[in-house]
C-alpha positions as CSV (number, residue, x, y, z in Angstrom):
1,F,4.4,-69.0,-114.4
2,D,8.2,-68.7,-114.3
3,V,8.2,-66.3,-111.3
4,P,10.7,-64.9,-110.4
5,K,12.0,-64.5,-113.9
6,F,15.3,-63.1,-115.2
7,E,15.0,-60.8,-118.1
8,W,17.6,-62.5,-120.4
9,E,16.7,-60.5,-123.5
10,K,17.8,-57.2,-121.9
11,S,21.5,-56.2,-121.6
12,L,20.9,-55.0,-118.1
13,G,18.2,-57.5,-117.2
14,L,16.4,-57.6,-113.9
15,I,14.9,-60.4,-111.8
16,V,11.2,-59.6,-111.8
17,K,8.6,-61.0,-109.4
18,C,4.9,-61.3,-109.4
19,D,3.1,-58.0,-109.8
20,M,-0.3,-59.7,-109.3
21,C,-1.0,-59.3,-113.0
22,V,-1.5,-55.6,-112.8
23,D,-2.1,-55.5,-116.5
24,R,-4.9,-58.1,-116.3
25,Q,-6.4,-56.3,-113.3
26,A,-6.5,-53.0,-115.2
27,Q,-8.7,-54.8,-117.7
28,G,-11.0,-56.1,-115.0
29,M,-9.6,-59.7,-115.0
30,E,-8.2,-61.7,-112.1
31,P,-4.5,-62.6,-111.9
32,S,-3.5,-65.7,-114.0
33,C,-2.6,-67.8,-110.9
34,A,-6.1,-67.4,-109.5
35,K,-7.7,-68.1,-112.9
36,A,-5.6,-71.1,-113.6
37,C,-5.6,-72.7,-110.1
38,P,-7.4,-76.1,-110.6
39,T,-8.3,-76.6,-107.0
40,G,-9.4,-73.1,-106.1
41,A,-6.7,-72.9,-103.5
42,I,-5.6,-69.5,-104.9
43,T,-8.5,-67.0,-105.1
44,F,-8.5,-63.3,-105.7
45,G,-11.1,-60.6,-104.9
46,E,-12.3,-58.1,-102.4
47,R,-11.1,-58.8,-98.9
48,D,-14.6,-59.0,-97.3
49,D,-15.7,-61.4,-100.1
50,L,-12.7,-63.6,-99.6
51,I,-13.3,-63.7,-95.8
52,A,-17.0,-64.7,-96.4
53,D,-15.9,-67.4,-98.9
54,A,-13.4,-68.7,-96.4
55,R,-16.0,-68.9,-93.7
56,T,-18.4,-70.7,-96.1
57,R,-15.7,-73.2,-96.9
58,M,-14.9,-73.8,-93.2
59,A,-18.6,-74.2,-92.4
60,A,-19.0,-76.7,-95.3
61,H,-15.9,-78.7,-94.3
62,P,-15.2,-78.2,-90.6
63,D,-13.0,-81.3,-90.5
64,K,-10.8,-80.0,-93.4
65,Y,-9.8,-76.6,-92.0
66,V,-8.5,-75.2,-88.7
67,D,-11.1,-72.7,-87.5
68,H,-8.9,-69.7,-88.1
69,I,-8.3,-67.4,-91.2
70,Y,-4.7,-66.3,-90.9
71,G,-4.4,-62.7,-91.8
72,E,-8.0,-61.7,-91.0
73,N,-7.0,-60.0,-87.7
74,E,-3.2,-60.5,-87.5
75,V,-1.4,-57.1,-87.4
76,G,-4.6,-55.3,-88.1
77,G,-5.5,-57.5,-91.0
78,T,-3.3,-58.4,-94.0
79,S,-3.7,-58.3,-97.7
80,K,-3.2,-62.1,-97.9
81,L,-5.5,-64.6,-96.2
82,Y,-4.7,-68.2,-95.5
83,M,-6.6,-71.3,-94.6
84,S,-5.0,-74.5,-93.4
85,A,-5.7,-78.1,-92.3
86,V,-3.1,-77.8,-89.6
87,P,-2.4,-75.1,-87.0
88,F,-0.5,-72.3,-88.6
89,S,2.3,-72.5,-86.0
90,L,3.1,-75.9,-87.3
91,I,3.8,-74.6,-90.8
92,G,6.0,-71.7,-89.7
93,F,3.5,-68.8,-89.5
94,P,4.3,-66.5,-86.6
95,E,1.7,-65.9,-83.9
96,L,0.9,-62.2,-84.3
97,G,-1.4,-60.1,-82.3
98,P,-4.1,-57.8,-83.7
99,E,-2.0,-54.7,-83.2
100,E,-1.1,-52.9,-86.4
101,I,2.6,-52.9,-87.4
102,P,3.0,-49.1,-87.1
103,R,1.9,-49.4,-83.4
104,Y,4.8,-51.8,-82.8
105,A,7.3,-49.4,-84.5
106,E,5.9,-46.3,-82.9
107,A,8.0,-46.6,-79.7
108,V,11.2,-47.1,-81.7
109,M,10.4,-44.3,-84.1
110,K,9.8,-41.9,-81.2
111,Q,13.3,-42.5,-79.9
112,T,15.1,-42.3,-83.2
113,P,15.8,-38.5,-83.2
114,T,17.1,-38.7,-79.6
115,V,19.4,-41.6,-80.4
116,A,20.6,-40.0,-83.6
117,I,21.4,-36.7,-81.8
118,G,23.2,-38.6,-79.0
119,M,25.3,-40.6,-81.4
120,A,26.2,-37.5,-83.4
121,A,27.2,-35.7,-80.1
122,A,29.3,-38.7,-79.1
123,A,31.0,-38.9,-82.5
124,S,31.7,-35.2,-82.4
125,G,33.1,-35.4,-78.9
126,L,35.3,-38.4,-79.8
127,F,36.6,-36.5,-82.9
128,W,37.3,-33.4,-80.7
129,I,39.3,-35.5,-78.2
130,L,41.3,-37.3,-80.8
131,K,42.0,-34.1,-82.7
132,R,43.1,-32.3,-79.6
133,R,45.3,-35.2,-78.6
134,Q,46.9,-35.3,-82.1
135,D,47.4,-31.5,-82.0
136,N,49.1,-31.7,-78.6
137,M,51.4,-34.5,-79.9
138,V,52.4,-32.4,-82.9
139,S,53.1,-29.4,-80.6
140,T,55.2,-31.5,-78.3
141,I,57.2,-32.9,-81.1
142,E,57.8,-29.4,-82.7
143,K,58.8,-28.0,-79.3
144,E,61.3,-30.8,-78.7
145,E,62.8,-30.2,-82.2
146,V,63.2,-26.5,-81.5
147,E,64.7,-27.1,-78.1
148,G,66.8,-30.1,-79.2
């Protein structure tokens, strides 16, 4: 499907990526990749329906799939679901817990204002020290010139 694609015909062309055929979905159609996939490896639909379909496939062919739908529970459930014949760790998928991403970031986000204020105070203090030092050096030089 030529994705990503560079817009050569435009003077300030962009590189565009898949938008899940938003125009087709607006007309009630599925994305082209899902419609054209000859093996049914790419499917599209409501999440609950896709999970049910995945479980049906796994039950029909238990020797063909690992008994795990990646994305069903990882980080609270993802918008993409995967099935595999080999363990997901062997194909580079990270092992993620069921905790939602905002929960992981919450501790860091709570500290952000404190860290930002601390860094601003440190930068202001450093500026004050360096400015005072520079002013003292200028005063000393001016005093020596007057006396000298």
